[in-house]
N, C-alpha and C positions, 0 to 999 in steps of 0.2 A: 420668371413667369409665375403667375398666380392663377387661382381659380377664376373663371371656368376653363382656361387653357390647360393648366396643370391639374390633373386629377389623379391623386395617388391611388385611388381605388382601382385604376386600370391594372395595377400590378397584382391585384387580389381577386380578379373577377372569376377565375375558376382554378381548379387544382393544377392544371397543366401550366398555367402562367405562374402560379405561386411556386411550383417546383423549379422552374428554370431561373427564377430571380432570387431564390433562397440564398442568403449570404453565408450561412454557416450550416454545415451538415455533420451529423454523427455517422461515422462509418464503422463497419464491423472491426476493421483493423485498429480503430482508436481504443478499443476496449481491452482491459486486462482483468481477468477474473481472479479474485483472491480465494484460494482453497485451503481448507484446514485438514491436515493429515494427522491422525492420532495413532500413536504407536501401539496402544493396547487394544485397539479395535480389531475384531475378527472380520473377515470378508462377509459382506451382507448384513453387517450390524451397524450401519451408519446411524449416527446420533443426531437427532434434531437439536438445533441450537435454540433454546427457549426464548432468547432475546432477539432472534433474527428469523422471523417467520419464513419458512421455505428454504432455509439454509441448514447445512449439515456438516458434521465432522465425519471424515471418511477414513477407512483403512487404506493402507498403501495401494493395494490392488484396485479397490473401488474408486479411489481418487483418480488413478490412471484411466480407468474405464469411463468415468464421467468426463474427464478431460478429452477423451477421444470423441465422445458424443458432442461436446461443445465445439471441438475442432471441425467435425463434420458439418456443423451449422455455420462455420466461418470464423470461429475464434482464432486469433493469431498468437495471443500471449496469455500466460498464466503466472501468478505469483504464489509461491508455496509458503505456508505457515505450518511449522511443525509443533506437535504436542507430544513431548517425550513421556515415558512412564514416570509417574511422580517419584518413585523411589530412586530414580537416577539423578534427580536434581541435586545440585550442591552449591556451595558458596561462589564458585567461579563459573558455573554454567557449562560444565564439561560436556554434556550431551550436545551442546550447540556446535562444537567443532570436532566431534568424534566421526571418524570415517564411516562408521556403521550407524550413524544417527538417522533419525526418521526422515529428515529433509534430504540428507545425502543419498539415502536409498531411493527416495521418491524421485529425485532428480535423475538418477541413473536410469530408472525405469521409464520416466517420461521421455528422456532423450532417445532411448532405444525404441520406443513404441509410438511416438508422435513426432510431428514436425513443428510443434509449438515452440515459440520463444519462451524459454524457461527462466523465470526470475525468482530469486529467493530473498525472503526477508532476512536480514542479518541483524540479530539482536540477542540479548542474553535473558530477557525478562521471562520468557517461557521456560527457561532452562535452569534458572537459579532458584535456590530454596527460598530466597527472600523476595523474589519477584521484581527486582529492579533491573534496569537496563545496563548496569555496570556493577563493578565490585563495590562493596560497602565496608565502612568501619564506623564504630561508635564515635559520635561527636556531639557534645551537649550544646554547642553553639548553633546547631541547625534547628529547623522548625520541628523536627520529630526525633531528634537524638541520633540520627544516622546520616553520615555523609556518603554520597555517591562519588567514588573516586574516578576522576577523569583519566589522567595519564596512565594509571595502572590498568585501566580497562581496555586501553587501545590494543594491547598485545592480543587479548582474547577475542576481541571483535575482529581483528585482522586475521587471526587464525581461523575464525569461523568463515569469513569470506573466502579464504584460500581453500578450505575444505569443500565449500560449495563449488568453487571453480574446478577443483580436482574431480568432483563428481560429474561435472559437465554443464553447470549452470552457464547460461549465456550472459546473464546480468545479475549482479549482486546488489541488493538494495538495503543499505544500512539505515535503520530506523531509530537508533539509540539516542541520537543528539549529543553525543560526547564531542567536545572540541577536538579537531585534528584527526578524526577517524578516517576521513577520506584519504588524506595523505598517507596514513598508516596502512590502509588497505591497498592503495595504489602501489606503494613501495613493495609490500610483501608479494602482491600478485606479480609484479614485474620481475622481482628477484627470482621467482620460481617459474618464469616462462609463460605466465598468463597475461601477456600484454594486451591480448584481444578481448579479455573478459571486461565487460563494461560495468560501470558503477552508476546506479540510479539512486542518487542521494535523497533521503527525506530531508531536504535542505531546510524547509520552513515547516516545522511541526509544532503546532500549538498545544499547550496543555489544556485540552478541550474536554468538556463534559460529553461531547458527542461520541467519545470512544467507549462509553459504558457497555454497550452490547458486545463489542469486540472482546473486552476483558473477560466476559463470561465465556465467549466462544473459544478463546485461546487459553483460558485458565491462567491468565497472566496478570491479575491484579496484584499490586505490591502488598507484601505481608504487613508493612508498616509505612505510614506516611503517604506521600504522593510523589508525582514526577515533576513538580513545578520548578525544581532547581536545575533541571536540564531541558525540559520542553518549554516552548516560548510562552510568554504572557500574551493572551489574546488581544490585549490593548495595543500591542506594538507593531506598527507597520514599517517604520524605517529600519528597525532591527531585522525584519525579514529580508530586506535587501542586503544588509551586511552579511547575514547568514548565507544567503545564496552566493554572494560574491566570493566569500571564503572558500566555498565548495568548488566554484569554478577554478579558482587559483590552485586548489589542491588536486584537481584532476578529475572531477565528476564529469560523467558523460551525459547525464540527465539531471534535471532539477525537479523537485516535487514540492507541492503545497498540500498540506493536510491539516484540517479537513478542507472540503471544497465549498459547499453551498454557503456556509457562514463567512467564507473568506474569498468571495469572488473578486473583491477589490485587490486582495493580495495577489491572486492569480494574474490579474491584469498588470499590476505593477511589476511583478517578476518577469512576465512575458515581454513587457516593454523595455526592460533593462538588459536582458541577456539573450544571447543567440542560441543557447542550448535547447534541445527538446524539453518541453515542460509537461510534467505529469501532475494530475490532480487526483487526490484520493477521496472519492465519494464514500465517506466512512460509514461504519455500522449504524451510528445514530441517525444519520441522514436516511439510510435505507429503512431502518425500523420505523422511523417517524412517518415516512411516506406510506409504508406498508400498513401501519396502524390506521392511518387516515383512510386508506382504501377499504380496509376491513370494516371500519365504522361507517363508511358511506359518506365521509366528509370530503373525500377526494375521489377522482376517477383514475383509472390506469393511465390516462393521458398525461398525468402529472409526472410519471416516470421519465418518459422521453423528453418532456419539457425541462425537467431538472438537468438531465444529461446535456441537452442542447445549451442550457445556460452556462454550464461549465465550459463547453467548447467555445461559446461566444466570448467568454471572459478571457480566453487565450490558451487554454489547455490543449496540447497536442494529443495526449493520451489520458484515459480515465481509468483508474482502478475502481471497479464497482461490482457489488454483488447483484446489481441489476443486469449484468452482462447476459445471462441466459435469456431473460425476458427480451432484452434489446435485440439479441441475435435473431429471435423469432419475428421481430417487427421490422427489421431493416432489410 
């Protein structure tokens, strides 16, 4: 049928009709809020993150209180990023897997005082003195004189995941991009009786310039070099499918694509290929870019929900986003 019998504008004639024919919707339960917990902060002394307008680093108690506020608005899930005391950092990232670490203590309090699904970021970069996501050794054949050791790092990453599970985390989310880390974590979790602890893998994590605000927020910039030897080349789409496939085989329960907005094509491809729930990380640079546009008057606040909608439309089931507090008020 063609015009004038078919009139597509019938679907758009008023808000009630538009609402009932809307193909994709963002729901409150789709949102995961990333929160930064800093060990050295005292209660009531939250730190503004200069690169992320409206976002803060919290003390442990203030983190939990803010999580309660968001839960009251309908938030279902939170992902915790820890910032240990600088003097505790070492070559192997010991604070990452300490039972008294900032993430472990935060998880215990969140589980005791909220009904949120508690997810933890599993990595070593915030906890190592060198700022890389795995152990390192000198190597003159690399781009910057240091090699990030893959197999030697797996033990420490798995120990970190286990310590989070022991604290009560519902889901552990490895973001390091070391080969084989999903298998290492699944094995250690199962051996210790945590068969029901889920793994949300940062399966497809690109070496992106859009992470810059996060590195300031989490104090996690590498002391030397970059992360291009373990995070993915932004040019590679087929490689993304291989990365996700390996994580499925190794036992991941969720897959993730990070960043989101510059990689909507990757989100769609991964969604089309695999049956696991798919998470997209609407990263710090995406957040700060839109917030800066709104502040300058180049964009309106409507761009926030439109960007989240585009991520859902591409195929994401869940979205990690600093826009969660805003979205909760709008939904």
